[in-house]
N, CA, C and O atoms as a Tinker XYZ file with bonds, in Angstrom:
   324  protein
     1  N    -52.117000  -25.991000   43.287000    73     2
     2  CA   -50.982000  -25.775000   42.437000    64     1     3
     3  C    -50.317000  -24.459000   42.778000    63     2     4     5
     4  O    -50.947000  -23.494000   43.211000    81     3
     5  N    -49.044000  -24.470000   42.566000    73     3     6
     6  CA   -48.300000  -23.245000   42.845000    64     5     7
     7  C    -48.129000  -22.452000   41.556000    63     6     8     9
     8  O    -48.208000  -22.991000   40.452000    81     7
     9  N    -47.901000  -21.205000   41.727000    73     7    10
    10  CA   -47.688000  -20.356000   40.561000    64     9    11
    11  C    -46.284000  -20.576000   40.012000    63    10    12    13
    12  O    -45.347000  -20.849000   40.763000    81    11
    13  N    -46.151000  -20.455000   38.703000    73    11    14
    14  CA   -44.813000  -20.631000   38.137000    64    13    15
    15  C    -43.904000  -19.492000   38.585000    63    14    16    17
    16  O    -44.312000  -18.332000   38.626000    81    15
    17  N    -42.679000  -19.841000   38.916000    73    15    18
    18  CA   -41.745000  -18.814000   39.375000    64    17    19
    19  C    -41.140000  -18.068000   38.182000    63    18    20    21
    20  O    -41.081000  -18.589000   37.069000    81    19
    21  N    -40.703000  -16.860000   38.440000    73    19    22
    22  CA   -40.103000  -16.065000   37.371000    64    21    23
    23  C    -38.634000  -16.430000   37.146000    63    22    24    25
    24  O    -38.024000  -15.982000   36.175000    81    23
    25  N    -38.082000  -17.222000   38.020000    73    23    26
    26  CA   -36.686000  -17.636000   37.867000    64    25    27
    27  C    -36.621000  -18.816000   36.928000    63    26    28    29
    28  O    -37.235000  -19.854000   37.175000    81    27
    29  N    -35.869000  -18.654000   35.839000    73    27    30
    30  CA   -35.701000  -19.723000   34.859000    64    29    31
    31  C    -34.204000  -19.924000   34.662000    63    30    32    33
    32  O    -33.560000  -19.065000   34.059000    81    31
    33  N    -33.635000  -20.997000   35.134000    73    31    34
    34  CA   -32.195000  -21.185000   35.019000    64    33    35
    35  C    -31.716000  -21.295000   33.577000    63    34    36    37
    36  O    -30.552000  -21.002000   33.304000    81    35
    37  N    -32.555000  -21.699000   32.666000    73    35    38
    38  CA   -32.148000  -21.813000   31.263000    64    37    39
    39  C    -32.032000  -20.432000   30.617000    63    38    40    41
    40  O    -31.284000  -20.270000   29.652000    81    39
    41  N    -32.737000  -19.462000   31.115000    73    39    42
    42  CA   -32.726000  -18.121000   30.530000    64    41    43
    43  C    -31.509000  -17.315000   30.964000    63    42    44    45
    44  O    -31.169000  -16.323000   30.320000    81    43
    45  N    -30.856000  -17.716000   32.027000    73    43    46
    46  CA   -29.678000  -16.993000   32.495000    64    45    47
    47  C    -28.504000  -17.351000   31.591000    63    46    48    49
    48  O    -28.162000  -18.521000   31.419000    81    47
    49  N    -27.897000  -16.315000   31.018000    73    47    50
    50  CA   -26.777000  -16.556000   30.101000    64    49    51
    51  C    -25.483000  -16.695000   30.883000    63    50    52    53
    52  O    -25.202000  -15.936000   31.810000    81    51
    53  N    -24.721000  -17.667000   30.486000    73    51    54
    54  CA   -23.405000  -17.857000   31.085000    64    53    55
    55  C    -22.456000  -16.813000   30.509000    63    54    56    57
    56  O    -22.634000  -16.383000   29.369000    81    55
    57  N    -21.458000  -16.400000   31.272000    73    55    58
    58  CA   -20.500000  -15.435000   30.712000    64    57    59
    59  C    -19.785000  -16.041000   29.508000    63    58    60    61
    60  O    -19.309000  -17.176000   29.548000    81    59
    61  N    -19.725000  -15.254000   28.437000    73    59    62
    62  CA   -19.111000  -15.750000   27.205000    64    61    63
    63  C    -17.604000  -15.535000   27.259000    63    62    64    65
    64  O    -17.109000  -14.516000   27.742000    81    63
    65  N    -16.906000  -16.520000   26.751000    73    63    66
    66  CA   -15.458000  -16.405000   26.695000    64    65    67
    67  C    -15.066000  -15.559000   25.484000    63    66    68    69
    68  O    -15.764000  -15.545000   24.469000    81    67
    69  N    -13.967000  -14.872000   25.604000    73    67    70
    70  CA   -13.466000  -14.068000   24.508000    64    69    71
    71  C    -13.004000  -14.989000   23.388000    63    70    72    73
    72  O    -12.342000  -15.998000   23.628000    81    71
    73  N    -13.366000  -14.625000   22.155000    73    71    74
    74  CA   -12.981000  -15.463000   21.026000    64    73    75
    75  C    -11.480000  -15.356000   20.779000    63    74    76    77
    76  O    -10.856000  -14.326000   21.033000    81    75
    77  N    -10.929000  -16.445000   20.282000    73    75    78
    78  CA    -9.511000  -16.444000   19.930000    64    77    79
    79  C     -9.308000  -15.599000   18.678000    63    78    80    81
    80  O    -10.224000  -15.422000   17.875000    81    79
    81  N     -8.103000  -15.086000   18.528000    73    79    82
    82  CA    -7.776000  -14.302000   17.347000    64    81    83
    83  C     -7.684000  -15.241000   16.155000    63    82    84    85
    84  O     -6.975000  -16.246000   16.196000    81    83
    85  N     -8.408000  -14.903000   15.092000    73    83    86
    86  CA    -8.394000  -15.762000   13.915000    64    85    87
    87  C     -7.188000  -15.425000   13.033000    63    86    88    89
    88  O     -6.518000  -14.412000   13.230000    81    87
    89  N     -6.938000  -16.281000   12.080000    73    87    90
    90  CA    -5.813000  -16.086000   11.170000    64    89    91
    91  C     -6.048000  -14.841000   10.314000    63    90    92    93
    92  O     -5.086000  -14.185000    9.915000    81    91
    93  N     -7.298000  -14.505000   10.027000    73    91    94
    94  CA    -7.608000  -13.331000    9.212000    64    93    95
    95  C     -7.313000  -12.040000    9.974000    63    94    96    97
    96  O     -6.902000  -11.046000    9.374000    81    95
    97  N     -7.517000  -12.049000   11.271000    73    95    98
    98  CA    -7.181000  -10.880000   12.079000    64    97    99
    99  C     -5.672000  -10.677000   12.096000    63    98   100   101
   100  O     -5.197000   -9.543000   12.023000    81    99
   101  N     -4.930000  -11.747000   12.190000    73    99   102
   102  CA    -3.466000  -11.660000   12.172000    64   101   103
   103  C     -2.988000  -11.147000   10.814000    63   102   104   105
   104  O     -2.096000  -10.301000   10.752000    81   103
   105  N     -3.575000  -11.654000    9.723000    73   103   106
   106  CA    -3.199000  -11.188000    8.391000    64   105   107
   107  C     -3.542000   -9.712000    8.210000    63   106   108   109
   108  O     -2.788000   -8.981000    7.569000    81   107
   109  N     -4.669000   -9.265000    8.765000    73   107   110
   110  CA    -5.043000   -7.857000    8.696000    64   109   111
   111  C     -4.040000   -6.993000    9.446000    63   110   112   113
   112  O     -3.657000   -5.928000    8.963000    81   111
   113  N     -3.618000   -7.435000   10.605000    73   111   114
   114  CA    -2.634000   -6.696000   11.392000    64   113   115
   115  C     -1.288000   -6.632000   10.676000    63   114   116   117
   116  O     -0.647000   -5.581000   10.658000    81   115
   117  N     -0.855000   -7.745000   10.085000    73   115   118
   118  CA     0.418000   -7.774000    9.357000    64   117   119
   119  C      0.353000   -6.859000    8.137000    63   118   120   121
   120  O      1.317000   -6.156000    7.836000    81   119
   121  N     -0.782000   -6.865000    7.434000    73   119   122
   122  CA    -0.939000   -5.986000    6.267000    64   121   123
   123  C     -0.904000   -4.524000    6.672000    63   122   124   125
   124  O     -0.292000   -3.704000    5.987000    81   123
   125  N     -1.546000   -4.193000    7.767000    73   123   126
   126  CA    -1.540000   -2.820000    8.256000    64   125   127
   127  C     -0.123000   -2.379000    8.600000    63   126   128   129
   128  O      0.295000   -1.277000    8.246000    81   127
   129  N      0.611000   -3.240000    9.288000    73   127   130
   130  CA     1.991000   -2.909000    9.657000    64   129   131
   131  C      2.863000   -2.739000    8.411000    63   130   132   133
   132  O      3.720000   -1.856000    8.373000    81   131
   133  N      2.654000   -3.571000    7.400000    73   131   134
   134  CA     3.449000   -3.472000    6.174000    64   133   135
   135  C      3.150000   -2.171000    5.434000    63   134   136   137
   136  O      4.066000   -1.541000    4.904000    81   135
   137  N      1.891000   -1.762000    5.390000    73   135   138
   138  CA     1.540000   -0.516000    4.705000    64   137   139
   139  C      2.106000    0.688000    5.453000    63   138   140   141
   140  O      2.609000    1.622000    4.828000    81   139
   141  N      2.029000    0.676000    6.771000    73   139   142
   142  CA     2.580000    1.780000    7.560000    64   141   143
   143  C      4.097000    1.850000    7.380000    63   142   144   145
   144  O      4.651000    2.938000    7.215000    81   143
   145  N      4.764000    0.712000    7.411000    73   143   146
   146  CA     6.210000    0.674000    7.205000    64   145   147
   147  C      6.582000    1.178000    5.812000    63   146   148   149
   148  O      7.551000    1.922000    5.661000    81   147
   149  N      5.818000    0.777000    4.794000    73   147   150
   150  CA     6.093000    1.230000    3.434000    64   149   151
   151  C      5.922000    2.741000    3.311000    63   150   152   153
   152  O      6.716000    3.400000    2.639000    81   151
   153  N      4.910000    3.288000    3.943000    73   151   154
   154  CA     4.701000    4.744000    3.906000    64   153   155
   155  C      5.838000    5.485000    4.601000    63   154   156   157
   156  O      6.296000    6.519000    4.115000    81   155
   157  N      6.288000    4.968000    5.718000    73   155   158
   158  CA     7.398000    5.607000    6.438000    64   157   159
   159  C      8.680000    5.545000    5.615000    63   158   160   161
   160  O      9.404000    6.536000    5.522000    81   159
   161  N      8.964000    4.397000    5.021000    73   159   162
   162  CA    10.172000    4.265000    4.208000    64   161   163
   163  C     10.106000    5.138000    2.962000    63   162   164   165
   164  O     11.123000    5.695000    2.548000    81   163
   165  N      8.929000    5.266000    2.358000    73   163   166
   166  CA     8.778000    6.145000    1.207000    64   165   167
   167  C      9.002000    7.597000    1.606000    63   166   168   169
   168  O      9.649000    8.344000    0.871000    81   167
   169  N      8.485000    8.003000    2.743000    73   167   170
   170  CA     8.691000    9.368000    3.213000    64   169   171
   171  C     10.173000    9.642000    3.473000    63   170   172   173
   172  O     10.675000   10.712000    3.130000    81   171
   173  N     10.873000    8.681000    4.077000    73   171   174
   174  CA    12.307000    8.837000    4.326000    64   173   175
   175  C     13.065000    8.942000    3.007000    63   174   176   177
   176  O     13.972000    9.763000    2.872000    81   175
   177  N     12.697000    8.116000    2.040000    73   175   178
   178  CA    13.354000    8.148000    0.731000    64   177   179
   179  C     13.127000    9.487000    0.037000    63   178   180   181
   180  O     14.049000   10.034000   -0.567000    81   179
   181  N     11.924000   10.010000    0.115000    73   179   182
   182  CA    11.639000   11.297000   -0.517000    64   181   183
   183  C     12.358000   12.438000    0.191000    63   182   184   185
   184  O     12.772000   13.401000   -0.453000    81   183
   185  N     12.508000   12.342000    1.496000    73   183   186
   186  CA    13.230000   13.376000    2.237000    64   185   187
   187  C     14.723000   13.364000    1.922000    63   186   188   189
   188  O     15.375000   14.406000    1.996000    81   187
   189  N     15.272000   12.207000    1.574000    73   187   190
   190  CA    16.697000   12.118000    1.245000    64   189   191
   191  C     17.019000   12.875000   -0.034000    63   190   192   193
   192  O     18.119000   13.410000   -0.170000    81   191
   193  N     16.083000   12.928000   -0.972000    73   191   194
   194  CA    16.356000   13.538000   -2.262000    64   193   195
   195  C     16.110000   15.038000   -2.260000    63   194   196   197
   196  O     16.305000   15.683000   -3.290000    81   195
   197  N     15.699000   15.602000   -1.173000    73   195   198
   198  CA    15.565000   17.050000   -1.063000    64   197   199
   199  C     14.378000   17.597000   -1.827000    63   198   200   201
   200  O     13.301000   17.001000   -1.839000    81   199
   201  N     14.589000   18.754000   -2.474000    73   199   202
   202  CA    13.499000   19.428000   -3.158000    64   201   203
   203  C     13.238000   18.898000   -4.553000    63   202   204   205
   204  O     12.247000   19.291000   -5.169000    81   203
   205  N     14.055000   18.050000   -5.064000    73   203   206
   206  CA    13.886000   17.564000   -6.434000    64   205   207
   207  C     13.015000   16.325000   -6.517000    63   206   208   209
   208  O     12.944000   15.699000   -7.574000    81   207
   209  N     12.364000   15.963000   -5.452000    73   207   210
   210  CA    11.569000   14.738000   -5.474000    64   209   211
   211  C     10.219000   14.925000   -6.137000    63   210   212   213
   212  O      9.476000   13.955000   -6.285000    81   211
   213  N      9.870000   16.155000   -6.546000    73   211   214
   214  CA     8.572000   16.397000   -7.172000    64   213   215
   215  C      8.653000   16.012000   -8.646000    63   214   216   217
   216  O      8.782000   16.869000   -9.520000    81   215
   217  N      8.577000   14.730000   -8.903000    73   215   218
   218  CA     8.787000   14.193000  -10.233000    64   217   219
   219  C      7.642000   14.488000  -11.176000    63   218   220   221
   220  O      7.790000   14.284000  -12.381000    81   219
   221  N      6.510000   14.959000  -10.687000    73   219   222
   222  CA     5.381000   15.202000  -11.578000    64   221   223
   223  C      5.492000   16.547000  -12.283000    63   222   224   225
   224  O      4.704000   16.825000  -13.187000    81   223
   225  N      6.446000   17.387000  -11.897000    73   223   226
   226  CA     6.642000   18.668000  -12.562000    64   225   227
   227  C      7.543000   18.455000  -13.775000    63   226   228   229
   228  O      8.761000   18.615000  -13.690000    81   227
   229  N      6.944000   18.100000  -14.883000    73   227   230
   230  CA     7.726000   17.767000  -16.075000    64   229   231
   231  C      7.979000   18.970000  -16.962000    63   230   232   233
   232  O      8.673000   18.845000  -17.972000    81   231
   233  N      7.436000   20.143000  -16.616000    73   231   234
   234  CA     7.659000   21.312000  -17.455000    64   233   235
   235  C      9.098000   21.794000  -17.371000    63   234   236   237
   236  O      9.564000   22.492000  -18.271000    81   235
   237  N      9.803000   21.440000  -16.319000    73   235   238
   238  CA    11.180000   21.861000  -16.154000    64   237   239
   239  C     12.168000   20.963000  -16.892000    63   238   240   241
   240  O     13.348000   21.295000  -17.005000    81   239
   241  N     11.697000   19.848000  -17.384000    73   239   242
   242  CA    12.585000   18.900000  -18.058000    64   241   243
   243  C     12.900000   19.400000  -19.462000    63   242   244   245
   244  O     12.006000   19.814000  -20.199000    81   243
   245  N     14.165000   19.357000  -19.820000    73   243   246
   246  CA    14.594000   19.773000  -21.146000    64   245   247
   247  C     15.069000   18.519000  -21.873000    63   246   248   249
   248  O     16.018000   17.871000  -21.431000    81   247
   249  N     14.425000   18.172000  -22.975000    73   247   250
   250  CA    14.859000   16.972000  -23.687000    64   249   251
   251  C     16.259000   17.145000  -24.272000    63   250   252   253
   252  O     16.569000   18.173000  -24.874000    81   251
   253  N     17.066000   16.167000  -24.095000    73   251   254
   254  CA    18.424000   16.164000  -24.627000    64   253   255
   255  C     18.525000   15.060000  -25.665000    63   254   256   257
   256  O     17.666000   14.182000  -25.745000    81   255
   257  N     19.568000   15.115000  -26.444000    73   255   258
   258  CA    19.802000   14.044000  -27.395000    64   257   259
   259  C     20.073000   12.745000  -26.654000    63   258   260   261
   260  O     20.979000   12.674000  -25.823000    81   259
   261  N     19.307000   11.744000  -26.948000    73   259   262
   262  CA    19.449000   10.491000  -26.235000    64   261   263
   263  C     20.527000    9.620000  -26.838000    63   262   264   265
   264  O     21.296000   10.065000  -27.691000    81   263
   265  N     20.581000    8.397000  -26.398000    73   263   266
   266  CA    21.569000    7.460000  -26.901000    64   265   267
   267  C     21.250000    7.058000  -28.335000    63   266   268   269
   268  O     22.145000    6.711000  -29.106000    81   267
   269  N     19.954000    7.106000  -28.689000    73   267   270
   270  CA    19.558000    6.703000  -30.035000    64   269   271
   271  C     18.765000    7.842000  -30.658000    63   270   272   273
   272  O     17.711000    8.222000  -30.148000    81   271
   273  N     19.266000    8.381000  -31.751000    73   271   274
   274  CA    18.598000    9.444000  -32.478000    64   273   275
   275  C     18.219000    8.876000  -33.842000    63   274   276   277
   276  O     19.096000    8.535000  -34.636000    81   275
   277  N     16.939000    8.773000  -34.117000    73   275   278
   278  CA    16.461000    8.136000  -35.344000    64   277   279
   279  C     16.876000    8.924000  -36.581000    63   278   280   281
   280  O     17.293000    8.339000  -37.581000    81   279
   281  N     16.763000   10.246000  -36.518000    73   279   282
   282  CA    17.136000   11.053000  -37.685000    64   281   283
   283  C     18.619000   10.901000  -38.022000    63   282   284   285
   284  O     18.989000   10.776000  -39.189000    81   283
   285  N     19.461000   10.913000  -36.991000    73   283   286
   286  CA    20.891000   10.731000  -37.224000    64   285   287
   287  C     21.183000    9.340000  -37.773000    63   286   288   289
   288  O     22.039000    9.185000  -38.642000    81   287
   289  N     20.489000    8.346000  -37.280000    73   287   290
   290  CA    20.673000    6.978000  -37.749000    64   289   291
   291  C     20.279000    6.857000  -39.221000    63   290   292   293
   292  O     20.991000    6.237000  -40.011000    81   291
   293  N     19.138000    7.455000  -39.584000    73   291   294
   294  CA    18.704000    7.394000  -40.981000    64   293   295
   295  C     19.666000    8.151000  -41.894000    63   294   296   297
   296  O     19.908000    7.725000  -43.024000    81   295
   297  N     20.213000    9.261000  -41.421000    73   295   298
   298  CA    21.167000   10.026000  -42.212000    64   297   299
   299  C     22.455000    9.229000  -42.429000    63   298   300   301
   300  O     23.017000    9.249000  -43.524000    81   299
   301  N     22.917000    8.544000  -41.416000    73   299   302
   302  CA    24.149000    7.746000  -41.562000    64   301   303
   303  C     23.963000    6.556000  -42.470000    63   302   304   305
   304  O     24.866000    6.195000  -43.224000    81   303
   305  N     22.796000    5.944000  -42.405000    73   303   306
   306  CA    22.568000    4.726000  -43.175000    64   305   307
   307  C     22.018000    5.011000  -44.567000    63   306   308   309
   308  O     21.847000    4.081000  -45.356000    81   307
   309  N     21.738000    6.270000  -44.889000    73   307   310
   310  CA    21.180000    6.561000  -46.213000    64   309   311
   311  C     22.228000    6.369000  -47.321000    63   310   312   313
   312  O     21.864000    6.246000  -48.491000    81   311
   313  N     23.495000    6.343000  -46.976000    73   311   314
   314  CA    24.536000    6.121000  -47.982000    64   313   315
   315  C     24.498000    4.693000  -48.501000    63   314   316   317
   316  O     24.892000    4.434000  -49.638000    81   315
   317  N     24.034000    3.776000  -47.686000    73   315   318
   318  CA    24.034000    2.361000  -48.072000    64   317   319
   319  C     22.818000    1.999000  -48.901000    63   318   320   321
   320  O     22.815000    0.944000  -49.536000    81   319
   321  N     21.797000    2.818000  -48.924000    73   319   322
   322  CA    20.557000    2.480000  -49.626000    64   321   323
   323  C     20.601000    2.906000  -51.049000    63   322   324
   324  O     19.636000    2.698000  -51.785000    81   323
């Protein structure tokens, strides 16, 4: 009898083909592009408004009389009651 050879054709792996791009990869790429575009457009919009775009600084806001003043409304309508 002969000795078993170390060459085994079943053990040799065939070169694997590259997988096709799945629909989830395409959706991930589209989502990434949309987020990047939204960030760029937001930055452009904020740059257009100059230095006043810092809307979180509310200490500088001075309340003015609005379109509806409850005290004035009650004073006007108190004649009818």
